[in-house]
N, C-alpha and C positions, 0 to 999 in steps of 0.2 A: 233712144238708145235704151237697150235692155239692162237692167241692173245686174251687176256681177256680185257673187257672194263675197263678203267680207273676207274670207280666209283663200281668196284666189292667188295671193302672193303671201310671202314671210312679211311679217311686220315687227320691225324692232322698235319698242317704246322705250324712250329714255325718260327717266325720272329726274327732276331736278328740284331743288328745295332751298328753303330760308328757313333758319331756326324758329323764328316766330310766325312767319306768314304762311307755312305750310308747304305742299309740294304740288307740283305740276308735272305734266307730261307731254311730250311731244312724239310724234309718231312717224316712222319712215318705213315705206314699202321697200322691200328688198327684192330684185329680180330673183326669178326662179332659176337663173343660169349664174355661173361663176363662183368664185370662193366666198363664202359667207363671212370668214375672218377678215378678208380684203375689203368687203362691203362696209362692215362694221368699223373697220380701221378709217375708212374714208369718212364715214359719219362722223366719228370722233375728232378728225382733223378738221372737218367743216365747223363742228360746235366750238373747237378750240380757237381757230382763226377767225371764223365769221361771226358767231354768236358770242362768245364770251367779251369782246370789246363792247357790246351794248348791252350785256347784263350788268345789273347793279353789283356792287361788292357783296359778298356774302351769300351769293346765289351760287350754288354748285350742283353738279350732276350727282345723282345718289343712287345709281345702279341702272340696270335695264332690264327688260323682259323680251323673249323672243317668241313669237307665235309662228310657228313653221305654215308654210303653204299646206292648206287642207286640214289643218288642226283647228279643235274648237277651243284651245286652252293655250296658255304661255308658260314658259319657264324661266327662271332667272338665267341672266346671261351676263358674262363679265364685260364691263365697261369702266374705262378710267375716270378718274375724279378731274372734272374740268370747272374752274371757278371764274366767276365773272371779274373783269379787269376794268370796268367802266370809271371807277374812282368814286362812284357815286353811292351813298348808303341807302339801303332800301327804307322807304317811308310808305305812307298811307296812298299817296299818289301815284307812287311806282306799282304797287302791288297789281292793280287791275289792268296795267298799261300793256299792251302787246304790239309785236311788229310780225306780220305774216308775209312770207315769200310764196309766189304763186306761178302756175304753169299749166301747161296742158300736154297730154300725150301726143306724140307725133303721129302715130297710127291711129289711135282710137278717138283722139281728140277729148279725152276724159280730163276733166279739170283736177289740179291738185293743189292744196295749201298747207304749208307747215307754218305754225304760228309759234312765238316765245312770248312768256310773260315775264315780269320784273324788269322791262327794258327802261334803261335810263336814257333815253334819247327824245322822249317826246312823242308827239304825234304829228307835227307837221303843220302846216297851214291848212291843208285840205284833207287830212287823215290818210294822206299817201305821199311816199317819199320817191321821187323820180331821181334818175341817175343825175348826179351832181349836186344833190341838195343838201347832203350830209355825208362826209367821208366814211363814218361807222357804218351806214346803211349801205353805200356803194361796196365796201368791203363785204358785208353779208350778203348782198346780191351776187356780186363777183364770185365768191366762194361758192355759193348756191348754184351758180351756173357750172362751175367747174365739177362739183359734186354730180350734178345731173349729168353732165356730158361724160363723166368718168363710168356712167352705167352701174353706180352703186346704188341708186335709188330709182324707183319706177312708178308708174301710176297703177291703180288697180287693175287696169288691163293689161299689166306686165309689159308697158312699152316705155320707152325713153322720154323724159320729160323735156319741153322747151320752156325755158324760164322767160317770164314776162319781165321787162326791164324796170320794174318798180317794186315797192314793198307797200303793203297796206298797213296802217297803223291805227289804233283806237283803245278803247277801253272796254272791258267786259260789261256787257249790257245788265247782268245780274247785279254786279257792283254798283253800276250807276244808279239803279232803281233803289238800292239799299241807301246809298248815299242822300238821293233825292228825299226819301221817305223819312230820314233822320232829322 
């Protein structure tokens, strides 16, 4: 399958941060059709209902940027503040931990993955959460299915995403190497 240019669809980059541990970002590809504001609102709802329950406390969104389809630059875009509601404080074990939801395009078959750091739910037994293992991750996957089915996000090929019924979990490899070396 031939590669597509990075800017073949619009990309909303949502920044989220912790006052001590820094800023991370998650990216969502937005279809070239429909109302941009509606797509962004759907993404905000997904983060609030699906991701905030797995984020540690004190983690919150810190704005967003939007790169229009075909553009080589991004501009600030208004985005609501969404704060983690897990009830767990951020510590050095939580900082490199991530949960990622996965899917494939219906037409193109192109893979897509969206990950979130600062998660307070662990990594599971085999670094993957299947349906029914953890209610908070079930909620994340369910909300991602709704987001993808709504057409608010897409693959790089601009087609709808079919979500896999699991979420991958793990630790950032760079962080792991630094911890082992210390």
